[in-house]
ROFI-883465 format. One record per residue (C-alpha): residue number from 1; residue in one letter; x, y, z. Coordinates in steps of 0.25 Angstrom, whole numbers, always signed. Each point is the difference from the previous one (the first is absolute). Layout:
# residues N
<site><num>NUM</num><residu>A</residu><xx>X</xx><yy>Y</yy><zz>Z</zz></site>
...
END
This chain:
# residues 231
<site><num>1</num><residu>M</residu><xx>-69</xx><yy>-247</yy><zz>-110</zz></site>
<site><num>2</num><residu>I</residu><xx>+7</xx><yy>-1</yy><zz>+13</zz></site>
<site><num>3</num><residu>K</residu><xx>+13</xx><yy>+4</yy><zz>-6</zz></site>
<site><num>4</num><residu>N</residu><xx>-7</xx><yy>+12</yy><zz>-7</zz></site>
<site><num>5</num><residu>A</residu><xx>-6</xx><yy>+4</yy><zz>+14</zz></site>
<site><num>6</num><residu>L</residu><xx>+14</xx><yy>+0</yy><zz>+6</zz></site>
<site><num>7</num><residu>E</residu><xx>+7</xx><yy>+6</yy><zz>-11</zz></site>
<site><num>8</num><residu>G</residu><xx>+13</xx><yy>+9</yy><zz>+4</zz></site>
<site><num>9</num><residu>R</residu><xx>+1</xx><yy>-8</yy><zz>+13</zz></site>
<site><num>10</num><residu>T</residu><xx>+13</xx><yy>-9</yy><zz>+3</zz></site>
<site><num>11</num><residu>I</residu><xx>-6</xx><yy>-13</yy><zz>+4</zz></site>
<site><num>12</num><residu>R</residu><xx>+10</xx><yy>-9</yy><zz>+6</zz></site>
<site><num>13</num><residu>T</residu><xx>-7</xx><yy>-5</yy><zz>+12</zz></site>
<site><num>14</num><residu>I</residu><xx>-14</xx><yy>-2</yy><zz>+3</zz></site>
<site><num>15</num><residu>S</residu><xx>-8</xx><yy>-1</yy><zz>+13</zz></site>
<site><num>16</num><residu>I</residu><xx>-13</xx><yy>-8</yy><zz>-1</zz></site>
<site><num>17</num><residu>V</residu><xx>-8</xx><yy>+0</yy><zz>+13</zz></site>
<site><num>18</num><residu>G</residu><xx>-11</xx><yy>-10</yy><zz>+3</zz></site>
<site><num>19</num><residu>N</residu><xx>-10</xx><yy>+1</yy><zz>+11</zz></site>
<site><num>20</num><residu>G</residu><xx>+7</xx><yy>-11</yy><zz>+8</zz></site>
<site><num>21</num><residu>P</residu><xx>+8</xx><yy>+3</yy><zz>+13</zz></site>
<site><num>22</num><residu>V</residu><xx>+14</xx><yy>+6</yy><zz>-1</zz></site>
<site><num>23</num><residu>S</residu><xx>+10</xx><yy>-1</yy><zz>+10</zz></site>
<site><num>24</num><residu>E</residu><xx>+7</xx><yy>+11</yy><zz>+7</zz></site>
<site><num>25</num><residu>A</residu><xx>+13</xx><yy>-4</yy><zz>-6</zz></site>
<site><num>26</num><residu>D</residu><xx>-5</xx><yy>+0</yy><zz>-15</zz></site>
<site><num>27</num><residu>A</residu><xx>-9</xx><yy>+13</yy><zz>+1</zz></site>
<site><num>28</num><residu>P</residu><xx>+12</xx><yy>+10</yy><zz>-1</zz></site>
<site><num>29</num><residu>L</residu><xx>+4</xx><yy>-7</yy><zz>-13</zz></site>
<site><num>30</num><residu>I</residu><xx>-13</xx><yy>+4</yy><zz>-8</zz></site>
<site><num>31</num><residu>D</residu><xx>+3</xx><yy>+16</yy><zz>-2</zz></site>
<site><num>32</num><residu>K</residu><xx>+14</xx><yy>-3</yy><zz>-5</zz></site>
<site><num>33</num><residu>N</residu><xx>-4</xx><yy>-6</yy><zz>-13</zz></site>
<site><num>34</num><residu>D</residu><xx>-3</xx><yy>+9</yy><zz>-13</zz></site>
<site><num>35</num><residu>L</residu><xx>-14</xx><yy>-3</yy><zz>-1</zz></site>
<site><num>36</num><residu>V</residu><xx>-10</xx><yy>-4</yy><zz>+12</zz></site>
<site><num>37</num><residu>L</residu><xx>-14</xx><yy>-6</yy><zz>-4</zz></site>
<site><num>38</num><residu>R</residu><xx>-11</xx><yy>-5</yy><zz>+10</zz></site>
<site><num>39</num><residu>F</residu><xx>-13</xx><yy>-6</yy><zz>-2</zz></site>
<site><num>40</num><residu>N</residu><xx>-15</xx><yy>+2</yy><zz>+2</zz></site>
<site><num>41</num><residu>S</residu><xx>-2</xx><yy>+6</yy><zz>+14</zz></site>
<site><num>42</num><residu>A</residu><xx>+16</xx><yy>+1</yy><zz>+3</zz></site>
<site><num>43</num><residu>P</residu><xx>-1</xx><yy>-3</yy><zz>+15</zz></site>
<site><num>44</num><residu>R</residu><xx>+15</xx><yy>+1</yy><zz>+2</zz></site>
<site><num>45</num><residu>C</residu><xx>+2</xx><yy>+14</yy><zz>-6</zz></site>
<site><num>46</num><residu>G</residu><xx>+5</xx><yy>+9</yy><zz>+11</zz></site>
<site><num>47</num><residu>A</residu><xx>+5</xx><yy>-12</yy><zz>+9</zz></site>
<site><num>48</num><residu>A</residu><xx>+7</xx><yy>-9</yy><zz>-10</zz></site>
<site><num>49</num><residu>G</residu><xx>+7</xx><yy>+11</yy><zz>-7</zz></site>
<site><num>50</num><residu>Q</residu><xx>-5</xx><yy>+14</yy><zz>-4</zz></site>
<site><num>51</num><residu>R</residu><xx>+0</xx><yy>+0</yy><zz>-15</zz></site>
<site><num>52</num><residu>I</residu><xx>-10</xx><yy>-3</yy><zz>-10</zz></site>
<site><num>53</num><residu>D</residu><xx>+3</xx><yy>+3</yy><zz>-15</zz></site>
<site><num>54</num><residu>V</residu><xx>-12</xx><yy>-8</yy><zz>-5</zz></site>
<site><num>55</num><residu>L</residu><xx>-12</xx><yy>-5</yy><zz>+6</zz></site>
<site><num>56</num><residu>M</residu><xx>-6</xx><yy>-12</yy><zz>-7</zz></site>
<site><num>57</num><residu>I</residu><xx>-14</xx><yy>-6</yy><zz>+1</zz></site>
<site><num>58</num><residu>S</residu><xx>-6</xx><yy>-12</yy><zz>-4</zz></site>
<site><num>59</num><residu>R</residu><xx>-13</xx><yy>+6</yy><zz>-6</zz></site>
<site><num>60</num><residu>A</residu><xx>-4</xx><yy>+15</yy><zz>+1</zz></site>
<site><num>61</num><residu>R</residu><xx>-15</xx><yy>-2</yy><zz>+4</zz></site>
<site><num>62</num><residu>V</residu><xx>+4</xx><yy>-9</yy><zz>+12</zz></site>
<site><num>63</num><residu>Y</residu><xx>+10</xx><yy>+10</yy><zz>+7</zz></site>
<site><num>64</num><residu>T</residu><xx>-5</xx><yy>+14</yy><zz>+2</zz></site>
<site><num>65</num><residu>S</residu><xx>+9</xx><yy>+11</yy><zz>+7</zz></site>
<site><num>66</num><residu>K</residu><xx>-8</xx><yy>-2</yy><zz>+14</zz></site>
<site><num>67</num><residu>R</residu><xx>+6</xx><yy>-15</yy><zz>+1</zz></site>
<site><num>68</num><residu>I</residu><xx>+15</xx><yy>+4</yy><zz>-3</zz></site>
<site><num>69</num><residu>N</residu><xx>+10</xx><yy>+3</yy><zz>+10</zz></site>
<site><num>70</num><residu>P</residu><xx>-1</xx><yy>+15</yy><zz>+1</zz></site>
<site><num>71</num><residu>V</residu><xx>+15</xx><yy>+1</yy><zz>+0</zz></site>
<site><num>72</num><residu>A</residu><xx>+2</xx><yy>-7</yy><zz>-12</zz></site>
<site><num>73</num><residu>L</residu><xx>-11</xx><yy>+7</yy><zz>-7</zz></site>
<site><num>74</num><residu>H</residu><xx>+6</xx><yy>+13</yy><zz>+3</zz></site>
<site><num>75</num><residu>R</residu><xx>+14</xx><yy>-3</yy><zz>-5</zz></site>
<site><num>76</num><residu>A</residu><xx>-3</xx><yy>-9</yy><zz>-12</zz></site>
<site><num>77</num><residu>P</residu><xx>+3</xx><yy>+8</yy><zz>-13</zz></site>
<site><num>78</num><residu>E</residu><xx>-6</xx><yy>-11</yy><zz>-9</zz></site>
<site><num>79</num><residu>V</residu><xx>-11</xx><yy>-10</yy><zz>+2</zz></site>
<site><num>80</num><residu>W</residu><xx>+1</xx><yy>-12</yy><zz>-10</zz></site>
<site><num>81</num><residu>V</residu><xx>-13</xx><yy>-8</yy><zz>-2</zz></site>
<site><num>82</num><residu>N</residu><xx>+2</xx><yy>-15</yy><zz>-4</zz></site>
<site><num>83</num><residu>D</residu><xx>-12</xx><yy>+0</yy><zz>-9</zz></site>
<site><num>84</num><residu>I</residu><xx>-7</xx><yy>+8</yy><zz>-11</zz></site>
<site><num>85</num><residu>P</residu><xx>-8</xx><yy>+13</yy><zz>+2</zz></site>
<site><num>86</num><residu>E</residu><xx>-12</xx><yy>-7</yy><zz>-5</zz></site>
<site><num>87</num><residu>N</residu><xx>-1</xx><yy>-8</yy><zz>+12</zz></site>
<site><num>88</num><residu>G</residu><xx>-1</xx><yy>+12</yy><zz>+10</zz></site>
<site><num>89</num><residu>K</residu><xx>+8</xx><yy>+13</yy><zz>+1</zz></site>
<site><num>90</num><residu>V</residu><xx>+8</xx><yy>+5</yy><zz>+12</zz></site>
<site><num>91</num><residu>D</residu><xx>-6</xx><yy>+8</yy><zz>+11</zz></site>
<site><num>92</num><residu>W</residu><xx>+1</xx><yy>+15</yy><zz>-1</zz></site>
<site><num>93</num><residu>Y</residu><xx>+11</xx><yy>+1</yy><zz>+10</zz></site>
<site><num>94</num><residu>F</residu><xx>+9</xx><yy>-8</yy><zz>-9</zz></site>
<site><num>95</num><residu>E</residu><xx>-3</xx><yy>+9</yy><zz>-13</zz></site>
<site><num>96</num><residu>R</residu><xx>+3</xx><yy>+13</yy><zz>+9</zz></site>
<site><num>97</num><residu>E</residu><xx>+12</xx><yy>-4</yy><zz>+7</zz></site>
<site><num>98</num><residu>C</residu><xx>+6</xx><yy>-11</yy><zz>-9</zz></site>
<site><num>99</num><residu>T</residu><xx>+3</xx><yy>-3</yy><zz>-14</zz></site>
<site><num>100</num><residu>D</residu><xx>-9</xx><yy>-12</yy><zz>-2</zz></site>
<site><num>101</num><residu>R</residu><xx>+5</xx><yy>-11</yy><zz>-10</zz></site>
<site><num>102</num><residu>Y</residu><xx>-9</xx><yy>-12</yy><zz>-5</zz></site>
<site><num>103</num><residu>L</residu><xx>+9</xx><yy>-12</yy><zz>-3</zz></site>
<site><num>104</num><residu>G</residu><xx>-10</xx><yy>-8</yy><zz>-7</zz></site>
<site><num>105</num><residu>F</residu><xx>+1</xx><yy>-15</yy><zz>-2</zz></site>
<site><num>106</num><residu>G</residu><xx>+15</xx><yy>+0</yy><zz>-4</zz></site>
<site><num>107</num><residu>P</residu><xx>+6</xx><yy>-3</yy><zz>+14</zz></site>
<site><num>108</num><residu>V</residu><xx>-9</xx><yy>-12</yy><zz>+3</zz></site>
<site><num>109</num><residu>E</residu><xx>+3</xx><yy>-6</yy><zz>-14</zz></site>
<site><num>110</num><residu>K</residu><xx>+15</xx><yy>+1</yy><zz>+3</zz></site>
<site><num>111</num><residu>A</residu><xx>-1</xx><yy>-5</yy><zz>+14</zz></site>
<site><num>112</num><residu>R</residu><xx>-8</xx><yy>-12</yy><zz>-5</zz></site>
<site><num>113</num><residu>G</residu><xx>+11</xx><yy>-2</yy><zz>-11</zz></site>
<site><num>114</num><residu>H</residu><xx>+10</xx><yy>-1</yy><zz>+11</zz></site>
<site><num>115</num><residu>F</residu><xx>-9</xx><yy>-10</yy><zz>+8</zz></site>
<site><num>116</num><residu>R</residu><xx>-1</xx><yy>-10</yy><zz>-11</zz></site>
<site><num>117</num><residu>E</residu><xx>+13</xx><yy>-8</yy><zz>+5</zz></site>
<site><num>118</num><residu>F</residu><xx>-7</xx><yy>-2</yy><zz>+13</zz></site>
<site><num>119</num><residu>D</residu><xx>-15</xx><yy>+1</yy><zz>-5</zz></site>
<site><num>120</num><residu>P</residu><xx>-1</xx><yy>-5</yy><zz>-14</zz></site>
<site><num>121</num><residu>F</residu><xx>-16</xx><yy>+1</yy><zz>+0</zz></site>
<site><num>122</num><residu>D</residu><xx>-1</xx><yy>+14</yy><zz>+3</zz></site>
<site><num>123</num><residu>G</residu><xx>-8</xx><yy>-3</yy><zz>+12</zz></site>
<site><num>124</num><residu>S</residu><xx>+5</xx><yy>+12</yy><zz>+10</zz></site>
<site><num>125</num><residu>N</residu><xx>-5</xx><yy>+14</yy><zz>+0</zz></site>
<site><num>126</num><residu>P</residu><xx>+14</xx><yy>+8</yy><zz>+2</zz></site>
<site><num>127</num><residu>T</residu><xx>+1</xx><yy>+9</yy><zz>+12</zz></site>
<site><num>128</num><residu>S</residu><xx>+3</xx><yy>+15</yy><zz>-2</zz></site>
<site><num>129</num><residu>G</residu><xx>+14</xx><yy>-2</yy><zz>+6</zz></site>
<site><num>130</num><residu>A</residu><xx>+2</xx><yy>-11</yy><zz>-12</zz></site>
<site><num>131</num><residu>C</residu><xx>-5</xx><yy>+9</yy><zz>-10</zz></site>
<site><num>132</num><residu>I</residu><xx>+10</xx><yy>+12</yy><zz>+3</zz></site>
<site><num>133</num><residu>I</residu><xx>+12</xx><yy>-9</yy><zz>+2</zz></site>
<site><num>134</num><residu>S</residu><xx>-3</xx><yy>-6</yy><zz>-14</zz></site>
<site><num>135</num><residu>E</residu><xx>-1</xx><yy>+15</yy><zz>-5</zz></site>
<site><num>136</num><residu>F</residu><xx>+12</xx><yy>+4</yy><zz>+7</zz></site>
<site><num>137</num><residu>L</residu><xx>+8</xx><yy>-12</yy><zz>-5</zz></site>
<site><num>138</num><residu>E</residu><xx>-3</xx><yy>+4</yy><zz>-15</zz></site>
<site><num>139</num><residu>A</residu><xx>+1</xx><yy>+16</yy><zz>+2</zz></site>
<site><num>140</num><residu>F</residu><xx>+13</xx><yy>-1</yy><zz>+8</zz></site>
<site><num>141</num><residu>P</residu><xx>+7</xx><yy>-13</yy><zz>-2</zz></site>
<site><num>142</num><residu>D</residu><xx>+13</xx><yy>+4</yy><zz>+7</zz></site>
<site><num>143</num><residu>A</residu><xx>-7</xx><yy>+5</yy><zz>+12</zz></site>
<site><num>144</num><residu>T</residu><xx>+0</xx><yy>-7</yy><zz>+13</zz></site>
<site><num>145</num><residu>I</residu><xx>-14</xx><yy>-2</yy><zz>+6</zz></site>
<site><num>146</num><residu>H</residu><xx>-1</xx><yy>+0</yy><zz>+16</zz></site>
<site><num>147</num><residu>L</residu><xx>-13</xx><yy>-6</yy><zz>+6</zz></site>
<site><num>148</num><residu>F</residu><xx>-4</xx><yy>+4</yy><zz>+13</zz></site>
<site><num>149</num><residu>G</residu><xx>-13</xx><yy>-5</yy><zz>+7</zz></site>
<site><num>150</num><residu>F</residu><xx>-2</xx><yy>-12</yy><zz>-9</zz></site>
<site><num>151</num><residu>T</residu><xx>-4</xx><yy>-13</yy><zz>+7</zz></site>
<site><num>152</num><residu>H</residu><xx>-6</xx><yy>-6</yy><zz>-13</zz></site>
<site><num>153</num><residu>Q</residu><xx>-13</xx><yy>-2</yy><zz>+9</zz></site>
<site><num>154</num><residu>G</residu><xx>-14</xx><yy>+5</yy><zz>+0</zz></site>
<site><num>155</num><residu>K</residu><xx>-14</xx><yy>-2</yy><zz>+1</zz></site>
<site><num>156</num><residu>Q</residu><xx>-3</xx><yy>+2</yy><zz>-15</zz></site>
<site><num>157</num><residu>H</residu><xx>-3</xx><yy>-14</yy><zz>-5</zz></site>
<site><num>158</num><residu>T</residu><xx>+1</xx><yy>+4</yy><zz>-14</zz></site>
<site><num>159</num><residu>H</residu><xx>+15</xx><yy>+2</yy><zz>+1</zz></site>
<site><num>160</num><residu>D</residu><xx>+9</xx><yy>-12</yy><zz>+0</zz></site>
<site><num>161</num><residu>W</residu><xx>+10</xx><yy>+4</yy><zz>+11</zz></site>
<site><num>162</num><residu>D</residu><xx>+9</xx><yy>-12</yy><zz>-2</zz></site>
<site><num>163</num><residu>V</residu><xx>+2</xx><yy>+3</yy><zz>-15</zz></site>
<site><num>164</num><residu>E</residu><xx>+4</xx><yy>+14</yy><zz>+3</zz></site>
<site><num>165</num><residu>R</residu><xx>+10</xx><yy>-4</yy><zz>+11</zz></site>
<site><num>166</num><residu>L</residu><xx>+7</xx><yy>-10</yy><zz>-9</zz></site>
<site><num>167</num><residu>W</residu><xx>+1</xx><yy>+11</yy><zz>-11</zz></site>
<site><num>168</num><residu>V</residu><xx>+5</xx><yy>+10</yy><zz>+10</zz></site>
<site><num>169</num><residu>E</residu><xx>+10</xx><yy>-10</yy><zz>+5</zz></site>
<site><num>170</num><residu>K</residu><xx>+6</xx><yy>-3</yy><zz>-14</zz></site>
<site><num>171</num><residu>L</residu><xx>+1</xx><yy>+15</yy><zz>-2</zz></site>
<site><num>172</num><residu>I</residu><xx>+8</xx><yy>+1</yy><zz>+13</zz></site>
<site><num>173</num><residu>E</residu><xx>+10</xx><yy>-12</yy><zz>-5</zz></site>
<site><num>174</num><residu>Q</residu><xx>+1</xx><yy>+8</yy><zz>-13</zz></site>
<site><num>175</num><residu>G</residu><xx>+4</xx><yy>+13</yy><zz>+8</zz></site>
<site><num>176</num><residu>K</residu><xx>-11</xx><yy>+8</yy><zz>-5</zz></site>
<site><num>177</num><residu>V</residu><xx>-8</xx><yy>+1</yy><zz>+13</zz></site>
<site><num>178</num><residu>I</residu><xx>+4</xx><yy>+1</yy><zz>+15</zz></site>
<site><num>179</num><residu>R</residu><xx>-11</xx><yy>-4</yy><zz>+9</zz></site>
<site><num>180</num><residu>H</residu><xx>+3</xx><yy>+7</yy><zz>+14</zz></site>
<site><num>181</num><residu>T</residu><xx>-6</xx><yy>-9</yy><zz>+12</zz></site>
<site><num>182</num><residu>T</residu><xx>+9</xx><yy>+3</yy><zz>+11</zz></site>
<site><num>183</num><residu>P</residu><xx>-5</xx><yy>-6</yy><zz>+14</zz></site>
<site><num>184</num><residu>G</residu><xx>-3</xx><yy>+9</yy><zz>+11</zz></site>
<site><num>185</num><residu>P</residu><xx>-9</xx><yy>+11</yy><zz>+6</zz></site>
<site><num>186</num><residu>L</residu><xx>-10</xx><yy>+5</yy><zz>-11</zz></site>
<site><num>187</num><residu>V</residu><xx>+1</xx><yy>+15</yy><zz>-3</zz></site>
<site><num>188</num><residu>Q</residu><xx>-10</xx><yy>+9</yy><zz>+7</zz></site>
<site><num>189</num><residu>R</residu><xx>-4</xx><yy>+15</yy><zz>-1</zz></site>
<site><num>190</num><residu>D</residu><xx>+7</xx><yy>+9</yy><zz>+10</zz></site>
<site><num>191</num><residu>L</residu><xx>-7</xx><yy>+11</yy><zz>+7</zz></site>
<site><num>192</num><residu>K</residu><xx>+3</xx><yy>+10</yy><zz>-11</zz></site>
<site><num>193</num><residu>G</residu><xx>-5</xx><yy>-10</yy><zz>-11</zz></site>
<site><num>194</num><residu>K</residu><xx>-13</xx><yy>-2</yy><zz>+8</zz></site>
<site><num>195</num><residu>L</residu><xx>-2</xx><yy>+15</yy><zz>+1</zz></site>
<site><num>196</num><residu>V</residu><xx>+3</xx><yy>+2</yy><zz>-15</zz></site>
<site><num>197</num><residu>Y</residu><xx>-10</xx><yy>-12</yy><zz>-4</zz></site>
<site><num>198</num><residu>A</residu><xx>-11</xx><yy>+6</yy><zz>+9</zz></site>
<site><num>199</num><residu>L</residu><xx>+1</xx><yy>+14</yy><zz>-6</zz></site>
<site><num>200</num><residu>R</residu><xx>+0</xx><yy>-5</yy><zz>-14</zz></site>
<site><num>201</num><residu>F</residu><xx>-11</xx><yy>-9</yy><zz>+3</zz></site>
<site><num>202</num><residu>L</residu><xx>-9</xx><yy>+11</yy><zz>+5</zz></site>
<site><num>203</num><residu>E</residu><xx>+4</xx><yy>+9</yy><zz>-12</zz></site>
<site><num>204</num><residu>K</residu><xx>-3</xx><yy>-11</yy><zz>-10</zz></site>
<site><num>205</num><residu>R</residu><xx>-13</xx><yy>-4</yy><zz>+6</zz></site>
<site><num>206</num><residu>A</residu><xx>-5</xx><yy>+14</yy><zz>+1</zz></site>
<site><num>207</num><residu>Q</residu><xx>+4</xx><yy>+3</yy><zz>-14</zz></site>
<site><num>208</num><residu>H</residu><xx>-6</xx><yy>-13</yy><zz>-5</zz></site>
<site><num>209</num><residu>Y</residu><xx>-13</xx><yy>+3</yy><zz>+7</zz></site>
<site><num>210</num><residu>L</residu><xx>-1</xx><yy>+14</yy><zz>-6</zz></site>
<site><num>211</num><residu>H</residu><xx>+2</xx><yy>-4</yy><zz>-14</zz></site>
<site><num>212</num><residu>N</residu><xx>-8</xx><yy>-14</yy><zz>+1</zz></site>
<site><num>213</num><residu>K</residu><xx>-11</xx><yy>+4</yy><zz>+9</zz></site>
<site><num>214</num><residu>I</residu><xx>-2</xx><yy>+15</yy><zz>-1</zz></site>
<site><num>215</num><residu>L</residu><xx>+5</xx><yy>+5</yy><zz>-13</zz></site>
<site><num>216</num><residu>H</residu><xx>-5</xx><yy>-13</yy><zz>-7</zz></site>
<site><num>217</num><residu>S</residu><xx>-11</xx><yy>-10</yy><zz>+3</zz></site>
<site><num>218</num><residu>S</residu><xx>+3</xx><yy>-14</yy><zz>+4</zz></site>
<site><num>219</num><residu>G</residu><xx>-6</xx><yy>-4</yy><zz>-13</zz></site>
<site><num>220</num><residu>S</residu><xx>+8</xx><yy>+9</yy><zz>-9</zz></site>
<site><num>221</num><residu>T</residu><xx>+13</xx><yy>-6</yy><zz>+7</zz></site>
<site><num>222</num><residu>K</residu><xx>-5</xx><yy>-14</yy><zz>-3</zz></site>
<site><num>223</num><residu>R</residu><xx>-2</xx><yy>+3</yy><zz>-14</zz></site>
<site><num>224</num><residu>R</residu><xx>+13</xx><yy>+6</yy><zz>-1</zz></site>
<site><num>225</num><residu>I</residu><xx>+8</xx><yy>-11</yy><zz>+6</zz></site>
<site><num>226</num><residu>F</residu><xx>-8</xx><yy>-12</yy><zz>-5</zz></site>
<site><num>227</num><residu>G</residu><xx>-6</xx><yy>+5</yy><zz>-13</zz></site>
<site><num>228</num><residu>K</residu><xx>-13</xx><yy>+6</yy><zz>-5</zz></site>
<site><num>229</num><residu>Q</residu><xx>-9</xx><yy>-12</yy><zz>+4</zz></site>
<site><num>230</num><residu>A</residu><xx>+3</xx><yy>+1</yy><zz>+15</zz></site>
<site><num>231</num><residu>D</residu><xx>-11</xx><yy>+2</yy><zz>+9</zz></site>
END
């Protein structure tokens, strides 16, 4: 599915931007690669690099458009959902502005397959980062994957961060992945970036309110995202 979605594009280098900190030294490297993918709320878009080719979210019903970095939402041509549509549809704004694709359970199973060397009991729930790395390894085996904002730490106790770190370190040794963690000052939005963010924030929140509160009731919005049984 991933390869079909990117058909016609030459993908030799890939930037995968996590939600962790990115240094000023590493940020300019993000936009230089053939494909730029960011996750969930995409907080670094517009500060650590300007591009976003794909926004990947873990579950559609968790992330509605008002929770996303408005710069990322405005620029992303595609949103990939690491789930099946039966578990919740993307918010209306994604359907209107982006091409929405549901990746199903395949990425999770592929990541678990990679983890078995370090987690033989399949006890961990792979992160979206691990899932998409697994997909790209299969779809573009000759491409180099660059990781930014990956600390292999988080508040979610369902993820085995140590297993993911060990797996990524093995990929680094094999030359398939480069993890950028240059020390130094962290990237911040400049004045122009802050202004663009503020304007997009006002635009998206106004449109979101118009569609979900005025044109449609809150109940119909919930049913669209969560399913027919939602209250």
